[in-house]
C-alpha positions as CSV (number, residue, x, y, z in Angstrom):
1,M,122.6,195.6,-54.7
2,A,121.3,195.1,-51.1
3,E,119.4,197.9,-49.6
4,K,121.3,199.8,-46.9
5,R,120.1,199.6,-43.4
6,K,119.0,202.9,-41.7
7,L,121.0,204.0,-38.8
8,F,118.0,204.3,-36.5
9,E,116.0,201.5,-38.0
10,E,113.7,199.8,-35.4
11,V,114.5,196.3,-34.4
12,G,110.9,195.2,-34.8
13,A,111.0,196.1,-38.5
14,A,113.5,193.3,-39.2
15,P,112.0,190.3,-41.0
16,S,111.2,187.4,-38.7
17,K,113.2,184.2,-39.1
18,A,111.6,180.8,-39.7
19,A,111.2,178.5,-36.7
20,P,113.9,175.9,-36.4
21,A,113.1,172.6,-37.8
22,G,112.6,169.6,-35.6
23,G,115.4,167.2,-34.8
24,M,116.2,164.1,-36.9
25,I,114.1,161.9,-34.6
26,D,111.0,163.7,-35.8
27,R,111.8,163.4,-39.5
28,G,111.3,159.6,-39.8
29,R,108.0,158.0,-40.8
30,G,105.9,158.6,-37.7
31,G,103.0,156.5,-38.9
32,A,99.6,156.2,-37.3
33,R,100.7,155.8,-33.7
34,G,97.3,156.7,-32.3
35,A,95.4,154.3,-34.5
36,I,97.8,151.5,-34.0
37,R,97.6,152.0,-30.2
38,I,93.8,151.7,-30.4
39,W,94.1,148.5,-32.4
40,L,96.5,147.1,-29.9
41,M,94.1,148.1,-27.1
42,V,91.4,145.9,-28.8
43,L,93.9,143.0,-29.0
44,F,94.8,143.7,-25.3
45,A,91.2,143.4,-24.2
46,L,90.6,140.3,-26.4
47,V,93.7,138.5,-25.0
48,A,92.6,139.4,-21.4
49,V,89.2,137.8,-22.1
50,M,90.9,134.8,-23.7
51,I,93.0,134.2,-20.6
52,A,89.9,134.3,-18.4
53,V,87.9,132.0,-20.8
54,G,90.9,129.6,-20.9
55,G,90.8,129.5,-17.1
56,L,87.1,128.7,-17.0
57,T,87.6,126.1,-19.7
58,R,90.2,124.4,-17.5
59,L,88.1,124.8,-14.3
60,T,85.0,123.3,-15.9
61,D,87.0,120.3,-17.3
62,S,86.0,121.3,-20.8
63,G,89.4,121.4,-22.6
64,L,89.2,117.9,-24.0
65,S,85.6,118.0,-25.3
66,I,86.9,118.8,-28.8
67,T,89.2,116.0,-29.9
68,E,90.3,117.3,-33.3
69,W,92.2,120.3,-34.5
70,K,90.5,122.0,-37.4
71,P,91.7,125.6,-37.6
72,L,89.3,126.5,-40.4
73,T,86.4,124.0,-40.6
74,G,86.4,123.8,-36.8
75,A,85.0,127.3,-36.6
76,L,81.5,125.8,-37.2
77,P,79.9,124.0,-34.3
78,P,77.7,120.9,-34.7
79,M,74.7,122.0,-36.7
80,N,72.3,119.1,-36.1
81,A,71.6,116.1,-33.9
82,A,73.8,113.8,-36.1
83,D,76.8,116.2,-35.8
84,W,76.4,116.4,-32.0
85,Q,76.2,112.6,-31.7
86,A,79.4,112.3,-33.9
87,E,81.3,114.7,-31.6
88,F,80.1,112.9,-28.5
89,E,81.2,109.6,-29.9
90,L,84.7,111.0,-30.5
91,Y,84.8,112.3,-26.9
92,Q,83.7,108.8,-25.6
93,Q,86.9,107.3,-27.0
94,I,89.3,109.3,-24.8
95,P,90.4,108.4,-21.2
96,E,88.7,111.4,-19.6
97,F,85.3,110.0,-20.6
98,Q,86.1,106.3,-20.1
99,L,87.7,106.7,-16.6
100,Q,85.9,109.8,-15.2
101,N,82.9,110.9,-17.1
102,N,81.3,107.7,-18.3
103,Q,78.0,108.7,-16.8
104,M,77.8,111.8,-18.9
105,D,74.9,112.2,-21.3
106,L,74.7,114.3,-24.5
107,A,73.3,117.4,-22.7
108,A,76.2,117.5,-20.2
109,F,78.6,117.0,-23.1
110,Q,77.2,119.9,-25.0
111,S,77.7,122.2,-22.0
112,I,81.5,121.5,-21.8
113,Y,81.7,121.5,-25.6
114,W,80.5,125.1,-25.8
115,W,83.2,126.3,-23.4
116,E,86.0,124.7,-25.5
117,W,84.5,125.9,-28.8
118,G,84.2,129.4,-27.4
119,H,87.8,129.3,-26.3
120,R,89.0,128.3,-29.7
121,Q,86.6,130.7,-31.5
122,L,88.0,133.6,-29.5
123,G,91.5,132.6,-30.6
124,R,90.4,132.8,-34.2
125,V,88.8,136.2,-33.6
126,I,92.1,137.4,-32.1
127,G,94.0,136.1,-35.1
128,L,91.6,137.8,-37.5
129,V,91.8,141.1,-35.7
130,W,95.6,141.0,-35.7
131,A,95.7,140.1,-39.4
132,V,93.3,142.7,-40.6
133,G,94.9,145.4,-38.5
134,F,98.5,144.5,-39.4
135,L,97.9,144.1,-43.1
136,G,95.8,147.2,-43.3
137,F,98.4,149.4,-41.6
138,L,101.1,147.8,-43.7
139,A,99.3,148.4,-47.0
140,A,98.5,152.0,-46.1
141,R,102.2,152.5,-45.1
142,K,101.1,153.8,-41.7
143,I,103.3,151.6,-39.5
144,P,105.9,153.8,-37.7
145,A,109.6,153.3,-38.6
146,G,111.0,150.3,-36.7
147,W,107.6,148.9,-35.7
148,T,106.9,146.4,-38.4
149,G,108.9,143.7,-36.8
150,R,107.4,144.3,-33.4
151,L,103.8,144.0,-34.7
152,L,104.7,141.0,-36.8
153,L,106.1,139.3,-33.7
154,L,102.7,139.5,-32.1
155,G,101.1,137.6,-35.0
156,A,103.9,135.0,-35.0
157,L,103.5,134.4,-31.3
158,G,99.7,134.1,-31.7
159,G,100.2,131.4,-34.4
160,L,102.6,129.6,-32.1
161,Q,100.1,129.8,-29.3
162,G,97.5,128.0,-31.4
163,A,99.9,125.2,-32.1
164,V,100.9,125.0,-28.4
165,G,97.3,124.8,-27.5
166,W,96.7,121.7,-29.7
167,W,100.0,120.2,-28.4
168,M,98.5,120.7,-24.9
169,V,95.1,119.1,-25.8
170,S,96.7,116.2,-27.5
171,S,98.5,115.1,-24.3
172,G,95.1,114.2,-22.8
173,L,93.7,112.3,-25.7
174,G,95.6,109.0,-25.2
175,G,97.2,106.9,-22.5
176,E,95.7,107.0,-19.0
177,M,95.7,110.8,-18.5
178,L,92.4,112.3,-17.4
179,D,93.5,115.9,-18.1
180,V,96.1,117.6,-20.3
181,A,99.7,117.5,-19.2
182,S,100.2,120.2,-16.5
183,Y,103.6,121.3,-17.8
184,R,102.1,121.8,-21.3
185,L,99.3,123.8,-19.7
186,A,101.9,126.0,-18.0
187,I,103.7,126.6,-21.3
188,H,100.4,127.5,-22.9
189,L,99.4,130.0,-20.2
190,G,102.9,131.3,-19.9
191,L,103.0,132.1,-23.6
192,A,99.6,133.9,-23.3
193,F,101.1,136.1,-20.6
194,V,104.1,136.8,-22.8
195,I,101.9,137.9,-25.7
196,F,99.8,140.0,-23.2
197,G,103.0,141.6,-21.9
198,F,104.3,142.5,-25.3
199,I,101.0,144.1,-26.3
200,A,100.9,146.1,-23.0
201,W,104.4,147.3,-23.5
202,D,103.8,148.4,-27.1
203,I,100.7,150.3,-25.9
204,F,102.8,152.1,-23.3
205,L,105.4,153.0,-25.9
206,L,102.9,154.3,-28.4
207,G,101.3,156.5,-25.7
208,R,104.2,158.9,-26.1
209,S,106.1,160.4,-29.0
210,E,109.6,159.1,-29.9
211,R,111.0,162.5,-28.8
212,A,109.2,162.3,-25.4
213,L,110.5,158.7,-24.8
214,M,114.1,159.7,-25.6
215,Q,113.9,162.6,-23.2
216,A,112.3,160.5,-20.5
217,R,114.9,157.8,-20.7
218,R,117.5,160.4,-19.7
219,L,115.8,160.4,-16.3
220,R,115.4,156.6,-16.0
221,E,115.9,155.0,-12.6
222,A,118.2,152.2,-13.5
223,K,118.1,150.4,-10.1
224,L,114.3,150.6,-9.8
225,F,113.9,149.4,-13.4
226,S,116.2,146.5,-12.6
227,M,114.2,145.6,-9.5
228,G,111.0,145.9,-11.5
229,T,112.4,143.5,-14.1
230,G,113.2,141.0,-11.3
231,L,109.7,141.4,-9.9
232,M,108.2,140.8,-13.4
233,H,110.3,137.6,-13.8
234,F,109.3,136.4,-10.3
235,A,105.6,137.0,-11.0
236,F,105.9,135.1,-14.3
237,L,107.4,132.1,-12.4
238,Q,104.5,132.2,-10.0
239,I,102.0,132.3,-12.9
240,L,103.6,129.1,-14.3
241,L,103.4,127.4,-10.9
242,G,99.7,128.5,-10.7
243,A,99.2,126.8,-14.0
244,L,100.7,123.6,-12.6
245,V,98.3,123.8,-9.7
246,A,95.3,124.3,-12.0
247,G,96.5,121.5,-14.3
248,I,96.2,118.8,-11.7
249,D,93.6,120.4,-9.4
250,A,96.2,120.7,-6.7
251,G,94.3,123.6,-5.1
252,R,91.7,121.2,-3.8
253,S,94.2,118.8,-2.3
254,Y,95.2,120.6,0.9
255,T,92.6,123.1,2.2
256,D,94.2,124.2,5.5
257,W,96.4,127.3,5.8
258,P,99.1,128.2,6.7
259,L,99.9,124.5,7.3
260,M,99.4,121.6,4.9
261,A,97.7,118.6,6.5
262,G,98.8,119.9,9.8
263,G,102.5,120.3,8.8
264,I,104.7,122.8,7.0
265,F,105.6,120.3,4.3
266,P,103.0,118.1,2.6
267,P,103.2,114.3,3.5
268,Q,104.8,111.9,1.1
269,P,105.8,114.5,-1.6
270,F,108.2,112.3,-3.6
271,D,106.3,109.0,-4.2
272,L,106.2,109.3,-8.0
273,V,108.8,107.7,-10.1
274,P,110.9,109.1,-11.7
275,L,111.6,111.9,-9.2
276,W,111.0,114.8,-11.6
277,R,107.4,113.9,-12.0
278,N,106.6,114.9,-8.5
279,F,107.4,118.5,-9.3
280,F,104.7,118.5,-12.0
281,E,102.2,115.9,-10.9
282,D,102.2,115.5,-7.1
283,P,99.4,117.7,-5.8
284,G,100.9,118.4,-2.4
285,L,104.4,119.3,-3.7
286,V,103.0,121.4,-6.5
287,Q,100.7,123.4,-4.1
288,F,103.6,123.7,-1.7
289,M,105.8,125.2,-4.4
290,H,103.1,127.7,-5.4
291,R,102.6,128.7,-1.7
292,I,106.3,129.2,-1.0
293,A,106.8,131.1,-4.3
294,G,103.8,133.3,-3.3
295,Y,105.4,134.2,0.0
296,L,108.7,135.0,-1.5
297,L,107.1,137.1,-4.2
298,F,105.2,139.0,-1.6
299,V,108.4,139.7,0.4
300,F,110.3,140.8,-2.7
301,G,107.4,143.0,-3.7
302,I,107.7,144.8,-0.4
303,V,111.4,145.3,-1.0
304,V,110.8,146.8,-4.5
305,W,108.0,148.9,-3.1
306,L,110.2,150.4,-0.3
307,R,112.8,151.2,-3.0
308,A,110.2,152.8,-5.2
309,R,109.0,155.1,-2.3
310,R,112.4,156.9,-2.6
311,S,111.7,157.7,-6.3
312,P,111.7,161.5,-6.9
313,N,108.9,161.0,-9.4
314,R,105.3,161.0,-8.0
315,D,103.8,159.1,-10.9
316,T,106.4,156.3,-10.6
317,R,105.8,156.0,-6.8
318,F,102.0,155.8,-7.5
319,R,102.6,153.0,-10.1
320,F,104.5,150.9,-7.6
321,N,101.9,151.6,-4.9
322,A,99.3,150.1,-7.2
323,V,101.5,147.0,-7.6
324,M,101.9,146.6,-3.9
325,A,98.1,147.0,-3.3
326,M,97.3,144.4,-6.0
327,L,99.9,142.0,-4.6
328,C,98.2,142.1,-1.2
329,V,94.8,141.5,-2.9
330,Q,96.2,138.6,-4.8
331,V,97.7,137.0,-1.7
332,V,94.3,137.2,0.1
333,L,92.6,135.7,-3.0
334,G,95.0,132.8,-3.0
335,I,94.5,132.0,0.7
336,L,90.7,132.2,0.3
337,T,90.8,129.9,-2.8
338,V,92.6,127.3,-0.7
339,L,90.4,127.6,2.3
340,Y,87.2,127.3,0.3
341,I,88.5,124.4,-1.8
342,A,88.9,126.4,-5.0
343,P,85.3,127.2,-6.0
344,L,84.8,128.4,-9.5
345,H,84.2,132.0,-8.8
346,L,87.2,132.4,-6.4
347,A,89.6,130.4,-8.6
348,I,88.8,132.5,-11.7
349,T,89.0,135.7,-9.7
350,H,92.4,134.6,-8.5
351,Q,93.5,134.1,-12.1
352,V,92.1,137.4,-13.3
353,G,94.0,139.0,-10.4
354,A,97.2,137.6,-11.8
355,V,96.4,139.3,-15.1
356,V,95.8,142.6,-13.3
357,L,99.0,142.3,-11.2
358,W,101.0,141.4,-14.4
359,V,99.9,144.5,-16.2
360,L,100.5,146.7,-13.1
361,I,104.1,145.4,-12.8
362,L,104.8,146.1,-16.4
363,R,103.3,149.6,-16.1
364,A,105.4,150.3,-13.0
365,R,108.5,149.0,-14.7
366,F,107.8,151.2,-17.7
367,G,107.5,154.2,-15.4
368,A,110.9,153.5,-14.0
369,Q,112.4,153.3,-17.5
370,F,110.5,156.3,-18.9
371,P,109.5,158.5,-16.0
372,T,106.6,160.9,-16.6
373,E,107.7,164.5,-17.0
374,Q,106.7,166.5,-13.9
375,S,106.9,170.1,-12.8
376,I,107.3,171.4,-9.3
377,R,103.5,170.9,-8.9
378,G,103.7,167.3,-10.0
379,P,103.6,165.0,-13.1
380,R,102.2,166.5,-16.3
């Protein structure tokens, strides 16, 4: 029989109730979000370096120095004089050597060989880091619910990137082409930025709990997110056009600005047959497209930035301020690269600038989708 309550029993004497349990969103398998985020940060850094090394490989005309695709045995470089000579003889059989570098000696060949070997080796390291991390987290059952497919996608895209890389290189090993096909180079670089973007977005997501993300999404700025998405797509198009410029050294063709050979439009832009080749292979037209897209991207960036200034969230405004600042820097770098005939240090800085701008756009877009919680004093 239950004990009767006293008439004047103090309220404080009542037994305390257990704290309410968390919502259903917290009951799923949370996994090792922090550890996976660190692993993705390592991949993020490696892919950033990979993009820079890939740019230097192209700018130093090193991409065709290795004429075979050996995913496993190719990890070992030539170990003796005979091996070096054999590699050099393979290179001597392709058009780049026969039509452009026929005065090259073994020492000069070795310098470009190391660039391409390092580029491929870094790709192998990225694949290994992904495989070890993914399989390790999978075996330990530490992958958060719903994240297995996302992380597996990164590995699949990495494998596809290796195949696309060889597809690109193979385009310059026969016929009369002195370099790889520019459109294949654009696809290769574009896929690298896609992988880089997925990694960055996953890092942003793992930086907050599922509950925090769900609460933040209630405050999303749909219009600003949509405009940020448009800016992201526009920047991606400009990156592809930049790859076309690099693929045919179009940045060294017209070195005056803002005009091109004294005019707004480059002279004789449609001489190649069939017509479509001009949009990929004519240096003047390719550089013109890159310039015009850059101007339009800058104008649209201003429009997005002005819209972001009306955001009630200070952190979101700051993120779009960073995008606008980097966009200005990137425009200046592009102009200087043209005026100084695309020297190595300026050209690679311009490409690294594209990487930084890409990440800042993604970060600002994420801020519009998942605004940071803020108090009256500011974001927390």
